[in-house]
N, C-alpha and C positions, 0 to 999 in steps of 0.2 A: 504494500500500500504506500502511496506517495504522500508527501507532506503538503502537496499543493492545495487540497481541499481545506486543510487547516489554515494555511496561509491566506487563502481567499476569505475565509471567515474573519480572520484578524484584520485584514485590510478593510473589510466592510465596517467592523466595529470601530477601528481607529478613525475612519472617515466620518462616521456618524458622530462620534464623540467630539471630534475637532470642529465640525461644521454646525452642529446643532445650536450652539449659542447665537448663531447668526439669525435665529428666528425672532429675536427681540432686539429692540434698540431703545436708547434713551430719547424721549421726546420732550421738548420744551413745552410747558403748560402755559396756556393763555389765561386760564382762570386764576383767581387769587389762591395763594397757598391754603387758606382756610377751606375754600370750596373744593380744591383738589383732594385734600385729606378727608373732608367730610363725605364727598360723593363717591370717590374711587376707593377709598380706604386701602391705599397701597401698603404693602409690607415694608417697602423701602422707597425713599426718594433721594435724588441727588440735588444738593443745594450748591449754588454758586454765589459767593459773596465777594464784592469788590471792596478792598480795604484801602482807604486813602481819602484825600480831599476831593469832593465833588465826583466821586465814583471813578477817579482816574488813578487807580493804584494797582496793587497786586491782586490778582484774582485767586481766591481760595475755593477749592472744590472739595466737598466731603459728602458722605452718605448719612442719612438719618434712618435708622431702623425703627420700626414700630412708631412712626411719626404721629404726633398729636398737634392740635392747633387751638389757640385761644384767639380773642379779638385782635391782639397786637403781637403775638409771638407764636413760634412753632418750636417743637422740641422732639426729643426722642433720644435714642442711643446714637451718639456721633461717632462715626468711624471714618478714617481717612480712605483714600483711594488705594492705598497699599496694604501692608500687613501690620501696621502699627496698632497699638491698643485702642480699644473703643472707650468712649467716655459716656457712662450711663447718665440719665436724667439731665441731658444737655438742653439748653433753651437759648434761642436767639430771637431778636426782634425781626418782624416781617419787613420793616423798613430797610434793614441792612441787606436784604436779599437782592441779588442781581437777577437771578432766575431760579426756577424750580423745575426739575426734570423727573419724569416717571418712566420706568422701563415698561414698554408695551410689547406684547406679542404681536407679530405680523403674520397674518394668514397667507398673504401672497408670497412673502419670502419663504415661509415654511413649505408651501406647495412646490415652489421651484427647487428648493433644496432637496426635498424628498424625491422629486422627479429626476434630478441630476444624479443623486446618489443611487437611485434605483437603476438608472441607465449604466452607471459605472459598475455597479454590482453585477448586472446582467452580462456586461462585457467580460468582466473577470471570470464569472461563473461559466461562460460559454467558451472561454479560451481552451484550446487543446494543448495542454502542457505536456501530454505524453509524447506528442510529435517533437516538441522542443527538446525533450530529454534524449530521444533517439537520434536527433541530428548531431548532438554533441559527441 
């Protein structure tokens, strides 16, 4: 028995694992942060704050897990974009936000991803590796 069926399976698994996150993307919200959190109830939001005078400063980006909102502030567990530690019970003023982003699932991207992966998997599965081995 050849190892090629096993390799084909692993190639399919690796392709799916690597490309599946492409099904969602961060979308800038047009609604107020309070409306976004109240209506969509996201598990996580990405917050962008511009630090400096008149909004012309350094842009800081972080994630808020389990976000909540009041009339003038939003909060949650603040985590950076990397692997640094998270800060629980973090709160910031809504006025300090430059923008709020929510990660959304995209049906169109998912359809094309599955179609392309299915085609690649079908090509790999239909390849005649036995003839390749005999030629060498």
